[in-house]
FIVEXLO-143640 format. One record per atom (N, C-alpha, C): x, y, z negated. Coordinates in steps of 0.1 Angstrom, whole numbers, plus 5000, padded with zeros to 4 digits. Layout:
# FIVEXLO-143640
XYZ ...
This chain:
# FIVEXLO-143640
231258637592 230758587579 229258557580 228658597591 227258557593 226258627583 225458537576 224458597567 225158667555 226358627551 227058697540 227258847544 227658867556 227859007561 226459087561 225459017565 224159077565 223659117551 223859027542 223459057528 224259167522 225559167525 226459277520 225959417525 225759417539 225359547545 223959587539 223059497538 221759527532 221859587518 222659517510 222859557496 223359697495 224459727503 225059857503 224059967508 223459937519 222460037524 221360057515 220859947509 219659957499 220060047487 221360027483 221860107471 221760257474 222360297486 222460437489 221060497492 220260417499 218860467502 218060477489 218260377480 217560377467 217960497459 219260527458 219660647451 219060777457 219060787470 218460897477 216960917473 216260807474 214760817471 214460847456 215360787448 215260817433 215460967431 216361027438 216761167436 215561257440 214861217451 213761307456 212461267450 212461187439 211261157432 210361047438 210960967446 210160857453 210560717447 209660617447 210060487442 211260427450 212060357444 213260297450 212860197461 211760137460 211360037470 211260097484 210860227484 210860297497 212260307503 213260327494 214560327498 215060187504 214560077498 214859947503 214259927517 213059977518 212359957531 213160037542 213560167539 214260247548 215560177552 216260117542 217560047545 217259937555 216159867554 215759757563 215559817577 214859937577 214560007590 215960037597 216860097589 218160137595 218960017601 218859907594 219659787598 218859697606 217659717609 216759627616 216959637631 216259557639 216459547653 215759657661 214859737654 214059837661 214759977660 215959987655 216660107655 218060087660 218660187666 220060167671 221060167660 222260107663 223260097653 223559957649 224059937636 224359797632 223059717630 222959597635 221759517635 222059387627 221159357617 221359237610 221159117620 222059027620 222058917630 221258807626 221058777613 220258667609 218958707601 218058777609 216858827603 216058717597 215958597604 215158487599 215658437586 216958427585 217558377572 217258477561 217358607564 216958707554 215558687549 214658667559 213258647556 213058527547 213858417549 213658297540 214158337526 215158407525 215658447511 214558547505 213958627513 212958717508 211758637503 211458517508 210358437502 210658407487 211958387484 212358367470 212058497462 212258607468 211958737462 210458747459 209658707468 208158707466 207858617454 208358497454 208058407443 208558457430 209758527429 210158577417 209358697412 208858777422 207958887419 206758837412 206158737417 204958677411 205258607398 206358537397 206858477385 206958577373 207658687376 207758797366 206458857363 205558867373 204158927370 203458837361 203558707362 202958607353 203558627339 204858647338 205558657325 205058787318 204858897326 204459027321 203059037317 202158947322 200758957320 200358947305 199559037301 199059027287 197659087286 196759017280 195459067278 195359187269 196459207261 196459327252 196459457261 197159447273 197159567281 195759607287 194859507287 193559537293 192559577282 192859557269 191759577259 191259717259 192159817259 191559957258 190659997270 190859927281 189959967293 189459837299 189059747291 188659607296 187459607305 186459697303 185259687311 185559737325 186259857327 186459907340 187559817347 188459757339 189459677346 188959547350 188159477341 187759337344 186459337353 185659437352 184459447360 184559547372 185159657369 185259757379 186259727390 187359657387 188359627397 187759527408 187159417404 186559327414 185559407423 184759497417 183759577425 184559667434 185559727430 186359817439 186959737450 187459617447 188059537458 187059487468 185859447463 184859407473 184359527482 184259647476 183859757484 184959797494 186159787489 187259817498 187459717509 187259597506 187259487517 186159517527 184959567522 183859607531 184259727540 184959817533 185459937541 186459897552 187459807548 188359757558 187759677569 186759597566 186059527576 185359627586 184759727581 184159827589 185159907598 186259937592 187360007600 187859917611 188059787607 188559697618 187559677629 186359657626 185359627636 184959747644 184659867638 184159977644 185160077650 186260087643 187260187647 188460127655 188860007651 190059947657 189759837666 188559797667 188159687677 188759547674 188859517661 189459387657 188259287656 188659157657 187659057655 187259037640 186258957637 185858957623 186858897613 187658807618 188758747610 189758847606 190358917616 191359017614 190859137606 189559167608 188959277600 188859237585 188559117582 188459067568 189859077562 190859037570 192259047566 192659187563 192259277572 192459417569 191859467556 190659427554 189959467541 190759407529 191159287530 191959227519 193259297517 193959337527 195259407526 195059537520 194059617524 193959757519 193259757505 192759647501 192059647487 193059657476 194359627479 195359637468 196059767468 196459817456 197259937454 198559907449 199460007449 200859977445 201160007430 201459897423 201859917409 203159987408 204159957416 205460017415 205460167418 204760207429 204660347433 203860427422 202760367417 201960437407 202760457394 203460357389 204160367377 205260477378 205960477389 206960567392 206460707392 205260727399 204660857400 204160907386 203560817378 203160857365 204260897356 205360827356 206560857348 207160997352 207261017365 207861147370 206961267367 205661247366 204761357364 204361367349 204861277340 204661287326 203261247322 202561167329 201161127326 201060987320 202160927317 202060797310 201460817296 200560727292 199960727279 198560797279 198260877290 196960937291 195860837294 194660867291 193560777294 193460747309 193760847318 193760817332 194760717336 195960727330 197060627333 196660487328 195960477317 195560347311 194560287320 193560367325 192560307334 193260257347 194160337353 194860297365 195660167363 196460167352 197260047350 196459927347 195359937340 194459827337 193859767350 193459857360 192959817372 194059757381 195259807380 196359747388 196659607383 196659587370 196959447365 195959347371 194659387371 193659297377 193859277392 194159387399 194459377413 195659277416 196759297407 197859207409 197459057407 196659037397 196158897395 195258847407 194558937413 193658907425 194458867437 195758897437 196658857448 196558707450 196558637439 196558487439 195358427446 194158457442 192958407450 192958457464 193458577467 193458617481 194458537489 195558497483 196458407490 195858267493 194958227485 194258097487 193158107497 192358217496 191158227504 191358277518 192158387520 192358447533 192958347543 193958267540 194458177550 193458077555 192458037546 191457947550 190457997561 190458127562 189558187572 190058157586 191358127587 191958097600 192057947603 192257867592 192557727594 191357637591 190257687588 189057607584 188357547596 188857427601 188157357612 186857297608 186657257596 185457197592 184457297585 184757417586 183857517580 184657587569 184257717567 184957797557 184757757543 183457727539 183157697525 183857567521 183857457529 184557337524 186057357523 186657437532 188057467531 188457547518 187657657516 187857737504 187557657492 186557567492 186257487481 187357387477 187957327488 189057237486 190257307480 190557427485 191657507480 191457547465 190157587462 189857617449 189957497439 189557377444 189657257436 191157227433 191957237443 193457217441 193957317431 193657447433 194157547424 193657527410 192357487408 191857467395 192457337388 192757237396 193357117391 194857147387 195457227395 196857267392 196957347379 196057447378 196057527366 195757447354 194757357355 194457267344 195657187339 196357137349 197557057346 198657137339 198757267344 199757357338 199357387324 198157407321 197657447308 197857327299 197557207303 197557087295 199057037293 199757037304 201156977303 202157087302 202057197310 203057297310 203157367297 202057397291 202157467278 202857387267 202857257269 203557167259 204957137264 205157107276 206357057281 207457167284 206957277291 207957377294 208557447282 207757487272 208357547260 209357447253 209157317253 210057227247 211357227255 211257227269 212457237277 213257357274 212557477273 213257597270 213857597256 213157537246 213657527233 214957447232 215057337240 216257257241 217357337247 217057407258 218157487265 218657597256 217657667249 218057777240 219057727229 218757607224 219657557213 221057527218 221257507231 222557487236 223457607235 222757727234 223557857232 224157907245 223757867256 224257917269 223258007276 223658137277 222758227284 222658197299 223758137305 223658107319 222657987321 222757887313 221857777314 220357817312 220157907303 218757957300 218258027313 219058117319 218658187331 218358087342 219257987344 219057887354 217857807352 217557777339 216357697335 215057767339 214957897336 213657967339 213557997354 214758007361 214658027375 214157897382 214757787377 214357657382 212857627380 212457667368 210957637365 210157717374 210457847376 209557937385 209557887399 210757867405 210857817419 210457677420 210757587411 210357447412 208857427412 208157497403 206757487402 206157547415 206757657420 206257707433 206457617444 207557547444 207757447455 206757337454 206457287442 205457187440 204057227446 203657347443 202357397448 202357407463 203557447469 203657447483 203457307489 204057207483 203957077488 202457017487 201657067478 200257017478 199357107485 199857197493 199057277502 198657417497 199157457485 198857587480 200057677482 199857807478 200957907480 202157877471 203357897477 204557897469 204557997458 204158117461 204158227451 203058207440 201958137444 200958107434 201458017423 202257917427 202857827417 203857897408 204657987414 205558067405 204758157395 203658217400 202858297391 202258217380 201758097383 201158017372 202257977362 203457947367 204557907358 204858027348 204858147354 205158267346 204058287335 202758267339 201658277330 201858177318 202158057321 202357957310 203457997301 204658037307 205758077299 205558197290 204658287295 204458417288 203858387274 203158277272 202558247260 203458177250 204658137255 205658067246 206458167238 207258117229 208158197221 209258257229 209458197241 210658247249 210258337261 208958377261 208458457272 209158587274 209458667263 210058797264 211558777269 212258677263 213658657268 213658607282 212758527286 212658477300 212458597309 211558687306 211258807314 212458897315 213158927304 214359007304 215458947312 215558817312 216658757320 216358747335 215058727338 214658707352 214558847360 214358957353 214159087359 215359127369 216659117365 217659147374 217659057387 217458927385 217358837396 216158877405 215058907399 213858947406 214159067415 214859167409 215059297415 215959277427 216959187426 217859167437 217159097449 216458997446 215758927457 214559007462 213959087453 212959187457 213459287467 214759327464 215359417474 215459357488 215759227488 215859157501 214459157508 213459137500 212059127505 211659257511 211859367504 211459497509 212259537521 213559507520 214459537532 213959457544 213559327542 213059247554 211759307559 210959367550 209759437555 210159557564 211159627559 211659747567 212159707581 212759587582 213259547594 212159527605 210959507600 209859487610 209259617613 209559727606 209059857610 209659907623 208759957631 209260007644 208960157646 209860247646 209660387649 208960407663 209360317672 208760327686 207260297685 206860197677 205460157675 204760277669 205360347659 204660467653 204460577663 205460597672 205260707682 204160657692 204260537697 203260487707 201860477702 201660447689 200360417683 200060517672 200460647673 200360737662 198860767659 197960757669 196560787667 195960677658 196260547661 195760437653 196260447639 197560477638 198160487624 197560607616 197360717623 196760837616 195360807612 194560737621 193160707618 193160607606 193960507606 193960407595 194360477582 195360557582 195860627570 194760717564 194160797573 193060887568 191860817563 191360717570 190160647566 190360567553 191560497552 191860427540 192060517528 192860627530 193060717519 191860777514 191060827523 189760897518 188760797513 188560687521 187560587517 187860517504 189160477503 189560407491 189560497479 190060617481 190060717470 188660737464 187660757473 186360777469 185760657462 186060537467 185560417460 186160407446 187460427444 187960427431 187360527422 187160657427 186560757418 185060717415 184360667424 182960627422 182860517412 183760417413 183660297404 184060347389 185060427388 185460477375 184360557369 183760647377 182560727372 181460637368 181260527375 180160437372 180360377358 181560357354 181860307340 181960417330 181360537333 181260647324 182460717320 183460717329 184660797327 184460927334 184561037327 184161167333 185361267334 185061387337 186061497337 187061467348 188361477344 189461467354 189761317358 189261217350 189661077352 189361027366 188061037371 187760977384 188661047395 188961177394 189761237404 191161187403 191761177391 193061127389 193260987394 192260897392 192360757396 192260757411 191360827417 191260827432 192460877439 193160987433 194361037440 195560947436 195460867426 196660787422 196660647429 195460597433 195460457437 194960437451 194960537459 194460527473 195360457482 196660437478 197660387487 197460237489 198060177499 198160027501 199359977494 199259867487 200259817478 201359727484 202359707475 203459617480 203059477482 202059427474 201659287476 200859267489 200459377495 199859367509 200959317519 202259347516 203259297525 203259147524 203159097511 203158957509 202058887516 200858937515 199658887522 199758897537 200359007541 200459027556 201358917562 202458887555 203358787560 202758647561 201858627551 201158497551 200158497563 199558617565 198658627577 199358597590 200558647591 201358627603 201658477605 202058417594 202458277594 201358177598 200058217594 198958137597 198258177610 198758277617 198258317630 197058407629 196658457617 195558547616 195858687620 197158727619 197658857622 198658857633 198558937643 199558947654 200559047650 201559067659 202659157656 202259297656 201359337665 200859477665 200059507652 199259417648 198459437636 199359457624 200359367623 201359367612 202059507612 202559547624 203259677625 202359797620 201059787624 200059887620 199859897605 199659787599 199459787584 200759817577 201859777582 203159807576 203359957576 203160017588 203360167589 202460247581 201160207580 200160277572 200560257557 200960147553 201360117539 202460217535 203560217543 204660307540 204260447539 203460497548 203060637548 202160667536 201260577532 200360607520 201260607507 202260517507 203160517495 203860647494 204360707505 205060827505 204160947501 202860937505 201861047502 201461037487 201560927480 200960917467 201461017457 202861037455 203261147446 202761287449 202661307462 202161447467 200761467463 199961367466 198461377464 198161377449 198861287441 198661277427 199061407420 200061467425 200561597419 199561707420 198561697429 197461797430 196261777421 196361677412 195161647404 194761767396 195661827389 195261937380 194662057388 195362087399 194862197407 193462177413 193162047418 191862017423 190862017412 191161967401 190261957390 189862097385 190862187384 190562327381 189662397391 189962367404 189062417415 187662367413 187562237410 186162177408 185462247397 186162267386 185562327374 185162477377 185862537386 185562677390 184262687398 184062587407 182862597415 181662517410 181962417401 180862327397 180862337381 179862397376 179762417362 178862317355 178362217362 177362127357 177862027346 179161997347 179761897337 180261977325 179561957314 179962027302 180961947294 181762017287 182761947279 182061887266 182561777263 181961707251 182761757239 181961807229 182561857216 181861787205 182461797193 181861747181 182361827169 181461857160 181761917147 182262067148 182062137159 182562277160 181562357152 181962457144 181062537136 180262627145 178962647141 178062727149 178562877150 179262927139 179663057139 180963077147 181562967153 182762977160 183962957152 185162967158 186362947151 187263077152 187963097141 188863217140 190063187131 191263227135 192463207127 192563057123 192262977133 192262827131 193562767137 193662637135 194762567140 194262477152 194862477163 194562397174 195562287175 195062157175 195962047175 195661977188 196661977198 196561917211 197061777210 196161677210 196461537209 196061487196 195161377196 194761317183 195061177183 196261137188 196761007187 197360977173 198260887172 198760847159 199360967151 200061057158 200761167152 199761277150 199061317160 198061427159 196961407149 196561277148 195461247139 195861267124 197161227121 197661247108 197761397104 198161477114 198261617112 196861677109 195861627117 194561677115 194061637101 194361507097 193961467083 194561557072 195861597074 196461687065 195761817064 195361877076 194662007076 193261987070 192661877072 191261847066 191361847051 192461777046 192561767031 192961907025 193561987032 193962127028 192762217029 191762177036 190562267038 190862377048 191762357057 192162457067 191262447079 190962557086 190062557098 190962507109 190462397117 191262347128 190262277138 190862247150 190162177160 191162097167 190761967171 191661887178 191161867193 192061857202 191761837216 192361697220 191461617225 191961477229 191361437242 192261367250 191861327263 191461177263 191961097253 191660957252 190360937245 189360867252 188060857246 188060787232 188860687231 188960617218 189460707207 190460787210 191060877199 190060987196 189361027207 188361137205 187261077196 186760957198 185660897190 186160877175 187460847174 187960827160 187960957153 188461067159 188461197153 187061247150 186161217159 184761257157 184161187145 184461047144 183960967133 184561017119 185761077120 186361127107 185861267104 184861317111 184361447108 185161567112 186061547122 186961647126 186361727137 186461857137 186061937149 186861897161 186261857172 186961797183 186361847196 187361857206 186961887220 187561777228 186661707237 187161607246 187661677258 188861647262 189361697275 190961707275 191461747286 192861757289 193361897284 194161897274 194662027268 195362117278 195862057289 196562137298 195662217308 194362197306 193362267314 192862387307 192762497314 192362627308 190962617302 190062557309 188662547304 188562467291 189462367289 189462297276 189962377265 191062447268 191662537258 190762647253 189962697263 188962807260 187862747251 187562617253 186462557244 186962547230 188262537228 188862527214 189162667209 188662777217 188862917213 190362947210 191162907219 192662927217 192963077215 192263167221 192563307220 192363367206 191663297197 191463337184 192163257174 193063157179 193763067170 195063137164 195463087153 196663137147 197863047149 197662917152 198662817154 198262707163 199162667172 198962557181 199962447178 199562327176 200362217173 200262117185 201262087193 201162007204 201761867201 200961767199 201361627196 201361537208 201561597220 201561517232 202961507237 203461387241 204861377244 205261417258 204361417268 204761447282 205161587284 206361607289 206961747291 206161827301 205661767311 204861837321 203561887315 202961807307 201661847300 201961957290 203061937282 203362047272 203662177279 204362177290 204662297297 203362367302 202462287308 201262337313 200362397302 200362337290 199662387279 200162517274 201562527273 202162647269 201962767278 202062737291 201762837301 200362897300 199362807299 197962857298 197762937285 198362887274 198162957261 198863087261 200063107266 200763237266 199963337274 199163297284 198363397291 197263457283 196663387274 195563437266 195963467252 197063417247 197463437233 198963437232 199663537237 201063537238 201863537225 201163577214 201863587201 201563467192 200863367197 200563257188 201763167185 201863117173 202863027169 202662887175 203662827180 203562697187 204562597181 204062487176 204862377172 204662257182 205762207187 205662107198 206461977195 205961867199 206661737199 207261727212 208561687213 209161667226 209861537227 210161487239 210661347241 212161337243 212861457243 214261447246 214961577244 216261577242 216961707240 216861797252 216861737264 216661827276 215361897276 214261827272 212961887271 212961997260 213761977250 213762077239 214362207244 215462207252 216062327258 215062397267 214362317275 213362367284 212262447277 211762387266 210662447259 211162577251 212362567247 212862687240 212962807249 213362777262 213462877272 212062947275 210962867274 209662927277 208962977264 209762987253 209163057241 208662967230 208962837231 208562747220 209762727211 209662777199 210862777190 210862667180 209662617176 209562517166 209262387172 210262297172 210262177180 210662057171 210061947174 210361817167 210661717177 211761647175 212261537183 212161407176 211161327180 210961197173 212161107172 212961107182 214261027182 215061067170 215261197168 216061247157 215361207143 214061227143 213361207130 213461057127 213360967137 213460827134 214860787129 215960847135 217260827130 217460867116 216860987112 216961037099 216260947089 215060897093 214360797084 215160677082 215760617092 216660507091 217860527082 218460647083 219560687075 219160697060 217960757058 217460767044 217260627038 216660537045 216460407039 217760337037 218760357046 220060287045 220760337032 220760467030 221460527019 220760477006 219460477005 218760436993 219060286990 219060207001 219360057000 220760036994 221760126998 223060116993 223260166979 222160216973 222260256959 222360406956 222360486966 222560636963 221260686957 221360776948 220160836942 219360906952 218060926949 217160996958 217661136961 218261206950 218761346953 219861346962 220861246960 221961246969 221561206983 220661106984 220161066997 219561187004 218761266997 218061387004 219161487008 220161507000 221161597003 221961557016 222261437017 223061387029 222161387041 220961337040 220061337052 219761477057 219561567048 219261707053 220561767060 221761727055 222961777061 223061717076 222661597077 222661537091 221661597100 220461627094 219361697101 219861827107 220561907099 221062037103 222062017115 222961917114 223961897124 223261857137 222261767136 221561727148 220861837156 220161927148 219462027154 220262157157 221462157152 222262277153 222462327167 222862237176 223162277190 221862327197 220762277193 219462307199 218862437194 219062457181 218262567174 219162667168 220462677172 221362767165 221062917167 220362957177 220063097179 218663137173 217963047166 216663067162 216563107147 215563177143 215263207129 215163087121 214562977126 214362857118 215762797114 216662797124 217962737121 218662827110 218562957111 219163047101 218663017087 217262997087 216662967074 217062837068 217162737077 217562607072 219062607067 219862687074 221262707069 221262767056 220362867054 220362937041 219962837030 218862757033 218462657023 219662567019 220362527029 221462427027 222562497019 222862617022 223862697014 223362717000 222062746998 221562766984 221662636976 221362526983 221462396976 222862366971 223862396980 225262376976 225662476965 225162596966 225562696956 224962666942 223662616942 223062586929 223762456923 224262366932 224862246927 223862166919 222662146925 221562066918 221961916919 221761856908 222061706907 220961636899 220661516903 219661436896 220461326888 220061316876 220761216867 219661136860 219860996859 218860916852 219360896838 218360916829 218660906814 218660766810 219760716804 219960576800 219160556787 218560446784 217860416772 218660436759 219960416760 220760436748 221360576746 220960666755 221560796754 221060866742 221960956736 221661036724 220561136727 220261166740 219261266743 217861206743 217661076743 216361016743 215561046730 214361096733 213461126721 213561266717 214561346722 214761486718 214061576728 213561686724 213061786733 214261856740 213961936750 215062006757 215662106748 214862176740 215362276731 216162216720 215662096715 216462026704 217761976708 217861926721 219061876726 220161976728 219762106729 220662216731 221562196743 220962146754 221762106766 222462226772 221762346772 222362456778 223662506772 223662506758 224762556751 225862446750 225562316750 226562216748 227162176761 226462196773 227062146785 227262266796 226462366794 226462476804 225562456816 224762346816 223762326827 222362346822 221462366832 220062386829 219162276835 218162236827 217262136832 216162206840 216062176853 215062236862 213962146867 214062016863 212961926868 213161786862 212061716860 212061586855 211061496863 211461386867 210561286874 210361176864 209061146861 208761036851 207560966857 207660836858 206560756864 206160796878 207160836885 206860876899 206261016901 206161096890 205561226891 206661336887 206661436895 207661546893 207061656884 207861686874 207461806866 208561906868 208262006877 209162116880 209162216869 210362266866 210462366855 209762326842 210262216836 209562166824 209762256812 208762246803 208762326790 209962286781 210562386774 211562356765 211162256754 209862256751 209362156741 209162016746 209362006759 209161866765 210161766761 209661646758 210561546753 211361476765 212561436762 213361356772 213161206768 212861126779 212560986776 213460896785 213660776780 214560676787 213960656801 214860656811 214460636825 214060756832 214060876826 213760996832 214761026843 214361076855 215261136864 215261286862 216461336857 216561476853 217361556863 216761666868 217461756877 218061866869 219361886871 220161996864 220962076874 221162206871 221962286880 223062346871 224262356877 225362416869 226662386877 227762416871 229062396877 229462246876 230462206883 230862066883 231262016869 231962096861 232462056848 231262026839 230262126839 229062106831 228261986834 228061956847 227361846852 228061716848 229361716847 230061596843 229861566828 229861676820 229561656806 228161606804 227161656811 225761616810 225661466814 226361426824 226261286828 226761186817 227761236810 228261146799 227261146787 226561256785 225561256774 224361166778 223961166791 222861086795 223060946797 224360906797 224760766799 224760686786 225160556787 225160476775 226060536765 225560536752 226360596742 226560506730 
């Protein structure tokens, strides 16, 4: 079957290797690379017979990767960290290119051209590996993660100019600057044409295809646009992948950008698998054994040097505390787009086989090391705080006399800030802990006592005087962070009440096991809110809606909280409500009760029910006076048996 057999074997091997690496907490792309290693010519066993054909298909994978990157790009993602992303990332890349040039010239004995290529290759970090690591460690949404993702977005965009500039270093017969200038002019002209024509023409094409109602034709259209534009740029002397990226950028601004992205992702992932597998086929275990010193030297110098550069750049942009350390340990690896650049370098003769094997091996090793190194962030930061006391925590509004019997709110985002506002309105003593500089500044501007820092760090909790607090509210979703906070708090204040927000039922069980009994699951609360609105839209009274929603709430939380005091109490409330048989009834304008006081209407004697509440003009009057008048439109709460409530409903209705 030829290439069909090769693709089948690669797909099956990539699946099993991807599952294995997913299970051990590594990105699946490493599994794809390992599948390529297993089936490649450098290891014994089954060998893919048409490696060149697989590499040609992999080029489509590269184009689709860049096409999807263009579709995903949004300036909104850069706004929270725009300065360090837009200014710090180019600085980091220039410094890293300088580092790579020095490594190539001084340590590896490469010529100036290959050394510059080395600098360009190591200047990129891995978006896929970093995102997987952040998700596994529960750090998504922190300020550190936003800084890293912002810098990665700009790095990914920088792949395009690197694709244009680096090949000119090898092919510039008339001089480097004229060649780069000509490539830049071609790129600028192409982008201008895409902006002027593409933004008008391509959305019209997609609009016409969408109206046909065929999902298959829509997928085929966006694929043809991405690959077709890429082919055009290749024909005019620019990168195939550059054209695909530009097409994605144009489509991302259209009304069909999100649908195009969702449709192209499965195709991108399949061809991306072929690309990473083809990379693995070029990996040689024999090369690693024969050149282990060079590989070790490159891995160590790149990891340490690049990590320090990232930390220094982030610190330069006034990010302090754990953020420089987290960024340095998270982005030191060489990225997947380095494979793309390296293959371009091989095709233009700037990189030989040994150089390619060296950078490939180092890239794979640094990717594998990333989750291990990033996982040590908290420990290394705690060690730093232990030996270096010079960096003081930033606080705002803490009372000079200190805090006592106060509430500590971990997280001042959308949820935590509202909780803090509630405490502020009640006049209760509280302090918020926030790791995001913007949220911290907002809390400080609102006059809230605040501590800037990571609530999972002991020194930060001590600054909030957790040992003297009466209640801890954790409004942070990451389970790893919540666990760390609870562990530290229980060491200094084992009896403190803790209320926590969790992201899933599994997390709820886990936190209950470590002593957190009061838990809130946003997924459940969202479903209850939707149910409440649905029932009210269907015409159920507020009282009946409340009754039914609370019943669903108890059923949802029953399995998770059935052994707790809270669940018993909720069950008691529910039973009491049923026993009292409270019912809300609206008083019709023509009812005989309108204009009478409660005592004049003799409701108790005539119906057997008691009036316990009245809602009028949106205000609740609980336990109203017997002399209070009943008016048309009143919502009246009565308790009594079913027969009595039925009689009262007739009296309150049209008469």
